[in-house]
C-alpha positions as CSV (number, residue, x, y, z in Angstrom):
1,M,-9.4,74.2,-141.1
2,A,-9.9,70.6,-139.6
3,A,-7.0,68.2,-139.1
4,S,-7.1,64.8,-140.6
5,I,-5.7,62.0,-138.6
6,D,-3.9,58.8,-140.5
7,L,-4.4,55.4,-138.9
8,D,-3.3,52.5,-140.6
9,G,-3.2,54.2,-143.8
10,R,-6.8,55.5,-143.8
11,N,-7.6,59.3,-143.7
12,V,-10.3,60.1,-140.7
13,A,-11.3,63.3,-142.3
14,G,-12.0,62.4,-145.7
15,G,-12.4,58.6,-145.2
16,H,-9.7,57.6,-148.1
17,R,-6.8,55.2,-147.7
18,A,-3.5,56.8,-148.1
19,P,-1.2,54.7,-150.7
20,L,1.5,52.7,-148.9
21,P,4.8,52.8,-149.7
22,A,5.6,50.2,-152.8
23,P,7.9,47.6,-151.9
24,P,11.5,47.6,-153.7
25,P,11.4,45.7,-156.8
26,R,12.6,42.4,-157.2
27,L,15.9,41.5,-159.2
28,H,14.4,38.6,-160.8
29,A,11.3,36.1,-160.2
30,A,11.4,33.0,-158.5
31,R,10.9,31.0,-161.6
32,G,14.4,33.1,-163.1
33,R,15.9,32.0,-159.7
34,V,15.1,28.4,-160.2
35,G,15.8,28.4,-163.7
36,L,19.3,29.8,-163.2
37,A,20.1,27.1,-160.3
38,L,18.8,24.4,-162.7
39,G,20.5,25.7,-165.7
40,A,24.0,25.8,-163.8
41,A,23.2,22.2,-162.5
42,A,22.6,20.8,-166.0
43,V,26.1,22.5,-167.2
44,A,27.6,20.9,-164.2
45,M,26.5,17.4,-165.3
46,T,27.1,17.8,-168.6
47,A,30.7,18.7,-167.9
48,L,31.1,15.6,-165.5
49,A,30.0,13.5,-168.3
50,V,32.8,14.5,-170.6
51,A,35.5,14.6,-167.8
52,A,34.4,11.3,-166.6
53,V,34.7,9.5,-170.2
54,V,37.7,11.4,-171.0
55,G,39.5,10.5,-167.6
56,G,38.0,7.2,-167.5
57,A,36.4,7.5,-164.0
58,V,33.7,5.2,-165.4
59,D,36.0,2.5,-166.9
60,A,36.1,-0.8,-165.1
61,S,38.6,-1.0,-162.1
62,V,41.1,-3.5,-161.9
63,L,40.4,-3.6,-158.1
64,S,36.4,-4.0,-158.1
65,E,33.6,-3.7,-160.6
66,P,30.4,-2.6,-159.2
67,G,28.9,-2.1,-162.5
68,M,28.0,0.9,-164.5
69,V,24.9,2.2,-162.5
70,S,26.9,2.8,-159.5
71,R,29.9,4.3,-161.0
72,W,27.9,7.0,-162.6
73,A,25.7,7.2,-159.6
74,L,28.6,8.0,-157.6
75,L,29.5,10.6,-159.8
76,A,26.1,12.5,-159.9
77,S,25.9,12.2,-156.2
78,R,29.3,13.5,-155.6
79,T,28.6,16.5,-158.1
80,V,25.4,17.2,-156.4
81,Y,27.2,16.9,-152.8
82,D,30.0,19.5,-153.7
83,I,27.2,22.1,-155.1
84,T,25.3,21.9,-152.1
85,A,28.3,22.1,-150.0
86,M,29.5,25.2,-151.8
87,A,25.9,26.7,-152.0
88,T,25.9,26.4,-148.1
89,I,28.9,28.2,-147.6
90,G,28.1,30.8,-150.1
91,V,24.7,31.6,-148.5
92,L,26.0,31.5,-145.2
93,L,28.8,33.9,-146.0
94,L,26.7,36.3,-147.5
95,A,24.3,36.2,-144.3
96,V,26.8,36.5,-141.7
97,V,30.0,38.3,-143.1
98,L,28.6,40.4,-146.6
99,L,25.4,41.7,-145.5
100,P,25.8,44.6,-142.9
101,A,23.8,44.2,-139.6
102,P,24.3,46.6,-137.0
103,G,23.2,44.9,-133.6
104,G,22.7,41.3,-134.9
105,L,21.4,39.4,-137.7
106,S,18.7,41.2,-139.9
107,A,15.4,39.8,-140.7
108,E,17.4,39.5,-144.5
109,S,20.3,37.8,-143.0
110,Q,17.9,35.3,-141.2
111,R,16.3,34.3,-144.1
112,L,19.5,33.8,-145.8
113,V,20.2,31.4,-143.2
114,R,17.1,29.6,-143.4
115,V,18.0,29.4,-147.4
116,A,21.3,27.8,-146.3
117,G,19.7,25.3,-143.9
118,R,17.7,24.2,-147.1
119,W,20.7,23.8,-149.2
120,S,22.7,21.9,-146.1
121,A,19.8,19.5,-146.0
122,G,20.4,18.8,-149.5
123,W,24.1,18.2,-148.8
124,A,23.2,15.9,-146.1
125,A,21.2,14.2,-148.6
126,A,23.6,13.7,-151.1
127,G,26.4,12.6,-148.9
128,A,23.9,10.0,-147.2
129,I,23.3,8.7,-150.9
130,S,27.2,8.6,-151.9
131,V,27.8,5.8,-148.8
132,P,26.2,2.9,-150.3
133,L,27.5,4.1,-153.6
134,V,31.2,4.3,-152.5
135,L,30.9,0.9,-150.5
136,S,29.7,-0.4,-153.9
137,D,32.5,1.1,-156.0
138,V,35.1,-0.2,-153.1
139,A,33.5,-3.7,-152.7
140,G,32.7,-4.5,-156.5
141,L,28.9,-5.2,-155.7
142,P,26.1,-3.7,-157.4
143,V,24.6,-1.1,-155.0
144,W,21.5,-2.8,-154.2
145,E,23.6,-5.7,-153.1
146,V,25.4,-3.2,-150.5
147,L,22.3,-2.3,-149.4
148,A,21.8,-5.9,-147.3
149,P,21.6,-5.7,-143.7
150,D,24.6,-7.9,-143.5
151,V,26.6,-5.6,-145.7
152,L,26.0,-1.9,-145.3
153,P,27.4,-1.8,-141.4
154,L,30.8,-2.7,-143.0
155,A,30.4,1.2,-144.3
156,A,32.0,2.1,-140.7
157,D,35.1,0.0,-141.4
158,L,36.1,2.2,-144.5
159,P,37.6,5.5,-144.3
160,Q,35.9,7.0,-147.3
161,T,32.6,6.2,-146.0
162,R,33.5,7.1,-142.4
163,A,34.3,10.4,-143.8
164,L,31.4,10.6,-145.6
165,L,29.2,10.0,-142.6
166,S,31.1,12.6,-140.5
167,S,30.0,15.2,-143.0
168,V,26.6,14.3,-143.3
169,W,26.3,14.7,-139.5
170,L,27.9,18.1,-139.4
171,A,26.0,19.5,-142.7
172,A,22.4,18.0,-140.7
173,L,23.7,20.2,-137.9
174,V,24.0,23.1,-140.0
175,A,20.5,22.5,-141.4
176,V,18.8,22.1,-138.0
177,G,20.7,24.9,-136.4
178,S,20.0,27.2,-139.3
179,R,16.0,27.2,-137.8
180,H,16.8,28.8,-134.6
181,C,19.5,31.1,-135.6
182,R,18.9,34.6,-134.3
183,S,22.6,36.1,-133.7
184,H,25.8,36.6,-135.2
185,A,27.4,34.0,-133.0
186,V,25.2,31.5,-134.0
187,G,25.8,32.6,-137.6
188,W,29.4,32.6,-137.4
189,L,29.2,29.0,-135.5
190,L,27.0,27.6,-138.5
191,L,29.8,28.8,-140.9
192,V,32.2,27.5,-139.1
193,T,30.6,24.0,-138.5
194,G,29.9,24.1,-142.5
195,F,33.5,24.4,-143.2
196,G,34.4,21.8,-141.1
197,A,31.9,19.5,-142.8
198,L,34.1,19.9,-146.0
199,L,37.3,18.4,-144.0
200,P,36.5,14.7,-143.7
201,L,36.7,13.9,-147.3
202,L,39.5,16.0,-148.1
203,L,41.8,13.8,-145.9
204,T,40.6,10.6,-147.2
205,G,41.4,11.5,-151.2
206,H,44.2,9.9,-153.1
207,T,46.1,13.4,-153.2
208,G,46.8,12.5,-150.0
209,H,48.9,9.5,-150.5
210,G,51.8,10.8,-152.1
211,D,55.6,11.5,-151.3
212,D,54.5,15.4,-150.7
213,H,51.8,14.2,-148.2
214,V,51.5,17.7,-146.2
215,V,51.6,19.9,-149.6
216,A,48.9,18.0,-151.0
217,V,46.4,17.7,-148.1
218,V,47.0,21.5,-147.5
219,G,46.7,22.6,-151.0
220,L,43.6,20.4,-151.2
221,T,42.1,22.0,-148.2
222,T,42.6,25.7,-149.4
223,H,41.4,24.8,-152.6
224,V,38.4,23.3,-151.9
225,A,37.7,25.9,-148.8
226,A,38.3,28.9,-151.1
227,A,36.5,27.7,-154.1
228,S,33.5,27.2,-151.8
229,V,33.7,30.8,-150.7
230,W,34.1,32.2,-154.3
231,V,31.3,29.7,-156.3
232,G,29.1,29.5,-153.3
233,G,29.3,33.5,-152.8
234,L,28.5,34.1,-156.2
235,L,25.3,31.5,-156.3
236,A,24.1,33.2,-153.0
237,V,24.7,37.1,-154.3
238,G,23.4,36.0,-158.0
239,V,20.4,33.8,-156.9
240,H,19.4,34.7,-153.3
241,V,19.6,38.5,-153.1
242,R,16.1,39.8,-153.9
243,T,16.6,43.6,-154.3
244,A,19.2,45.9,-156.1
245,G,19.7,47.8,-152.8
246,V,21.0,44.8,-151.0
247,L,23.0,43.9,-154.1
248,A,24.3,47.2,-154.3
249,S,25.5,46.9,-150.5
250,V,27.1,43.3,-151.0
251,L,28.4,43.1,-154.1
252,P,31.5,45.3,-153.4
253,R,32.3,43.1,-150.3
254,Y,32.0,40.0,-152.3
255,S,34.3,41.2,-154.7
256,R,37.0,41.8,-152.7
257,V,36.5,38.3,-151.4
258,A,36.3,36.4,-154.4
259,L,39.5,38.2,-155.8
260,G,41.3,36.6,-152.7
261,S,39.4,33.3,-153.2
262,F,40.9,33.5,-156.8
263,A,44.1,33.8,-156.0
264,L,44.0,31.1,-153.4
265,V,42.4,28.5,-155.7
266,A,45.0,29.2,-158.5
267,L,48.1,28.8,-155.7
268,S,46.7,25.8,-154.1
269,G,46.0,24.1,-157.8
270,L,49.7,24.9,-158.7
271,A,50.9,23.1,-155.7
272,M,48.5,20.2,-156.2
273,A,49.5,19.8,-159.9
274,W,53.3,20.0,-158.7
275,V,52.4,17.1,-156.4
276,A,50.5,15.0,-159.1
277,L,52.6,15.7,-162.1
278,T,56.1,14.6,-162.6
279,E,56.9,16.7,-165.7
280,P,54.8,19.5,-167.7
281,G,54.4,17.4,-170.7
282,E,52.1,15.5,-168.8
283,L,49.7,18.0,-169.1
284,F,49.4,17.2,-172.7
285,T,50.0,13.5,-172.5
286,T,47.9,11.7,-169.7
287,R,44.1,11.9,-168.9
288,Y,44.8,13.6,-165.7
289,G,46.8,16.3,-167.3
290,Q,44.3,16.8,-169.9
291,L,41.6,17.3,-167.2
292,L,43.8,19.7,-165.3
293,L,44.7,21.5,-168.3
294,A,40.8,22.1,-168.9
295,K,40.0,23.1,-165.5
296,T,43.0,25.8,-165.6
297,T,41.4,26.9,-168.5
298,A,38.0,27.7,-166.8
299,L,39.6,29.3,-164.1
300,C,41.3,31.8,-166.5
301,V,38.2,32.5,-168.0
302,L,36.7,33.1,-164.4
303,G,39.5,35.4,-163.8
304,A,38.4,37.4,-167.2
305,L,34.7,37.5,-165.8
306,G,35.8,38.5,-162.5
307,H,37.9,41.1,-164.0
308,R,35.1,42.4,-165.9
309,H,32.5,42.6,-163.0
310,R,34.7,44.6,-161.2
311,R,35.4,47.2,-164.2
312,R,31.9,47.3,-165.3
313,T,29.3,45.4,-163.3
314,I,29.8,46.9,-160.0
315,P,29.7,50.7,-161.2
316,A,26.8,49.7,-163.0
317,V,24.9,48.1,-159.9
318,A,25.8,51.1,-157.8
319,A,24.2,53.5,-160.7
320,S,21.0,51.6,-160.0
321,R,21.6,49.1,-163.4
322,P,21.5,45.8,-161.5
323,R,20.5,43.8,-164.7
324,A,24.3,44.0,-166.3
325,F,25.6,42.2,-163.1
326,L,22.6,39.4,-163.1
327,R,23.4,38.7,-166.9
328,L,27.4,38.4,-166.4
329,A,26.7,36.3,-163.3
330,A,24.6,33.8,-165.1
331,V,27.3,33.3,-167.6
332,E,30.2,33.3,-165.0
333,L,27.9,30.5,-162.7
334,A,27.7,28.5,-166.0
335,V,31.6,28.5,-166.2
336,M,31.8,27.7,-162.5
337,A,29.4,25.1,-162.8
338,A,31.1,23.5,-165.7
339,T,34.3,23.8,-163.5
340,V,32.9,21.6,-160.6
341,G,31.9,19.0,-162.9
342,L,35.6,18.7,-164.3
343,A,36.8,18.9,-160.5
344,V,34.6,15.8,-159.7
345,G,35.8,14.3,-162.7
346,L,39.5,15.0,-162.0
347,S,39.0,13.6,-158.6
348,R,38.4,10.3,-159.8
349,T,40.9,10.3,-162.3
350,S,44.5,8.7,-161.3
351,P,47.3,10.8,-161.5
352,P,50.0,9.8,-163.8
353,D,52.8,8.5,-161.1
354,V,50.6,5.7,-160.0
355,G,54.0,4.3,-158.0
356,D,52.7,6.8,-155.3
357,H,49.5,5.6,-154.7
358,A,50.6,1.7,-154.1
359,A,49.8,1.7,-150.6
360,A,46.4,3.2,-151.0
361,A,45.6,0.6,-153.6
362,V,46.5,-2.1,-150.9
363,S,44.2,-0.6,-148.6
364,V,41.5,-0.4,-150.7
365,Q,41.9,-4.1,-152.1
366,T,42.3,-5.4,-148.6
367,T,38.6,-3.5,-147.5
368,A,37.3,-4.7,-150.8
369,Q,38.1,-8.4,-150.0
370,A,36.6,-8.1,-146.8
371,L,33.1,-6.8,-148.4
372,Q,33.4,-9.5,-151.0
373,D,33.7,-12.1,-148.3
374,A,30.5,-11.0,-147.0
375,E,28.6,-11.8,-150.2
376,P,27.5,-14.8,-149.6
377,L,25.5,-13.6,-146.7
378,V,23.4,-11.6,-149.0
379,G,21.7,-14.5,-150.5
């Protein structure tokens, strides 16, 4: 009996092409991934609008009045900034930490690092757009007047805009570095740089001006870093994992990381509430407290969904039923997106005890006056 030789899938003896192994089925089509991301963004913007109205973030300021366009644009750009930052951290975490790859980054991890680079480019762009909007907000000038060549360089004198520029530079560094990442060491360096890009803005927020300065800064840093790992990790697993095999591999690891992140978010949130509120009744009687209560409620819902993941969907994925995870993850991402919108609105809402922030107000007023003095140069 003549032997047949298979070359490149062809049977030499019979002349027939041997069937090639079928690629692993995709969890969802590209259109579904885009739809999920856009849906989450829409939920975040809706929650932001509600939080901005309830908390007064879009009300005219007694120190400066840049106009409605600048106020709303600043809120929207900050929401995009936060979402893209979390996505960058989450996808890098998935590529470097959660996805097993002995001997270096696998092809799948390298693909995910490139995806993180695209998210990071969006992060840098959102930060760059926010710079003139923050300047407009502080100066009380419409954003198109702030863009004048005689005024825009004054961004270097404002702590908030200097912090934004630092974050933009670091996020852009991640975007560029992701194109040349081939090793775990470089992947870890990009992840650490991403966390570093979160820090500048956290050190210039109004929560750092209270009597408990250290508690506020440490609490806020822990809160944002843990939320980035938690929210960004779920987005990465739910949107960018392509096959059921990879999902079954990374989901138990992500679940353990998410549980730890949930605990850190909750504890740091309690610490910041302790600093911002003087008595429990302010949760119900102040705008800041009401938004904080809404955010806490969303956190409790997310905790319940995470518990369901661990009890139901992880075993279902292990039993080759990944759709159970995708359905629940879509709901969880929607709640997380709403929480991000609430958080941005809360960050632009003054805490009840405004006396602790008098020094910050004086600093802002001084900078605003300097910018106002530059206004005649525009015309």
